[in-house]
C-alpha positions in Angstrom: 122.0 72.5 -5.8 122.7 71.5 -9.5 124.2 69.0 -11.8 125.7 66.0 -10.4 124.5 67.1 -6.6 120.9 67.4 -7.9 121.0 64.3 -9.9 121.8 62.4 -7.0 119.4 63.6 -5.0 117.3 62.5 -7.8 118.0 59.0 -7.8 121.1 58.9 -10.4 124.0 57.6 -7.8 126.2 55.4 -10.5 128.9 57.8 -9.6 128.7 59.8 -6.4 129.9 63.6 -7.0 133.6 64.4 -5.4 132.2 68.0 -5.0 128.7 69.6 -3.9 127.4 71.6 -7.0 125.7 74.5 -6.5 124.1 76.7 -9.5 124.5 80.6 -8.7 123.9 83.7 -10.4 127.3 85.1 -11.1 130.9 83.1 -10.9 132.1 82.3 -7.6 135.2 80.6 -6.4 134.5 77.1 -4.8 134.8 76.4 -1.0 135.5 73.9 1.5 133.0 73.6 4.4 135.1 70.8 6.9 135.1 67.7 4.5 133.0 69.3 1.9 134.2 70.8 -1.0 131.4 73.1 -2.6 131.6 74.1 -6.5 130.0 77.1 -7.5 128.3 76.9 -11.5 127.6 80.4 -12.7 123.9 79.7 -14.3 122.1 82.5 -16.3 118.9 83.1 -15.2 119.2 80.8 -12.3 116.4 82.0 -10.3 114.4 81.0 -13.1 115.2 77.2 -12.7 112.4 75.1 -11.5 113.6 73.5 -8.3 111.5 71.0 -5.8 112.4 71.3 -1.9 113.9 67.8 -0.6 114.2 67.2 2.8 117.7 66.4 4.2 118.8 65.4 7.6 119.7 68.9 8.1 116.2 70.6 6.8 114.9 71.0 3.3 117.2 72.1 0.4 116.2 73.7 -3.0 117.2 71.2 -5.9 116.7 71.5 -9.7 114.0 69.5 -11.1 114.9 66.4 -12.9 114.2 68.3 -15.9 116.3 71.1 -15.2 119.0 68.6 -13.9 119.1 66.7 -17.3 119.5 69.9 -19.3 122.2 71.5 -17.1 124.4 68.0 -17.1 124.6 68.2 -21.0 124.7 72.1 -20.7 127.8 71.8 -18.6 129.6 68.4 -19.6 133.2 69.6 -17.9 131.4 70.0 -14.7 130.0 66.1 -14.8 133.1 64.5 -16.3 132.1 64.5 -19.9 129.3 64.0 -22.3 129.9 59.8 -21.9 129.2 60.6 -18.2 126.5 63.3 -18.7 125.1 60.1 -20.4 125.0 57.8 -17.7 123.4 60.4 -15.4 120.4 61.0 -18.1 119.8 57.6 -18.4 119.3 57.2 -14.8 117.0 60.1 -14.7 115.2 59.4 -17.7 112.1 57.5 -16.8 111.3 60.1 -14.2 111.3 63.0 -17.3 108.2 64.4 -17.8 108.2 65.2 -21.6 105.9 68.2 -21.6 107.7 70.0 -18.3 111.3 68.9 -20.4 109.9 71.0 -23.5 108.9 73.9 -21.4 112.0 74.1 -19.3 113.7 73.8 -22.5 112.8 77.5 -23.3 114.8 78.8 -20.1 118.5 77.3 -21.7 120.6 77.7 -24.8 118.7 75.6 -27.7 122.1 73.8 -28.1 121.1 72.2 -24.6 117.8 70.5 -26.2 119.6 69.6 -29.2 122.1 67.5 -27.6 120.2 66.5 -24.9 117.3 65.2 -27.5 119.9 63.1 -29.4 121.2 61.6 -26.2 117.6 61.0 -24.9 117.1 58.8 -28.6 120.0 57.4 -28.4 119.4 55.7 -24.7 116.3 54.4 -26.3 113.7 56.9 -24.6 112.6 58.7 -27.7 108.8 59.2 -25.7 110.8 61.5 -23.7 111.7 63.9 -26.4 108.0 64.1 -28.2 107.5 67.4 -27.2 110.8 68.6 -27.4 111.5 67.8 -31.2 109.0 70.4 -32.2 110.8 72.9 -30.0 114.1 72.4 -31.2 112.9 72.4 -35.1 111.0 75.6 -34.4 114.1 77.2 -32.6 117.5 75.7 -33.9 119.4 77.8 -36.1 122.5 76.2 -37.6 123.2 72.7 -37.1 125.6 72.0 -34.2 128.1 69.3 -33.1 127.5 67.0 -30.6 130.6 67.8 -28.7 132.1 71.4 -30.4 135.8 70.3 -29.1 135.8 67.3 -31.4 136.9 66.7 -35.2 133.9 67.4 -37.0 135.1 65.0 -39.4 132.9 61.4 -40.4 130.5 63.4 -38.3 126.6 61.9 -39.0 124.2 64.0 -39.5 120.8 64.0 -37.3 118.1 66.2 -38.9 115.5 66.1 -36.1 118.1 67.7 -33.7 119.6 69.9 -36.5 123.0 68.3 -34.7 126.1 66.6 -36.2 126.9 63.3 -34.1 130.7 63.7 -34.5 131.3 61.0 -31.4 129.4 58.2 -30.3 127.8 58.2 -26.9 128.8 55.1 -24.5 126.9 55.3 -21.2 127.5 53.0 -18.6 124.1 52.7 -17.5 
């Protein structure tokens, strides 16, 4: 289980997901299972995503760890309702993030996800969660990236710590 579905199991319940989201190794069309819509999200190296077993009334399910969930949420903003909704989910899960585990999990995703997540956590006031992530980004990030690649770059504010141009303001509902 991934993205908003995983976030909900970890306690982020600001917006209930409209679809059950599952990460898979290859693209696959969604399905309907009774009243439940299942959305499959292709994720490279999905087998390496750290998971935790969570007991449900129907038995245990594997859910992406909190650290993997926040990285996925920032990495797949179109699947979670955009950057602002991603920031809301991240804000709700921030207290549960282990900074050292986050830096370890970051090695398994594109470095741009870490750049964006680090900036979002800082903006949300959770700089303590990025202490181990910042050195990883400084060592591995190449070019400066845009916070939102599809938004205009004019008037972007440079954020050297994350090698990022903040070209939009983040508005979290949490």
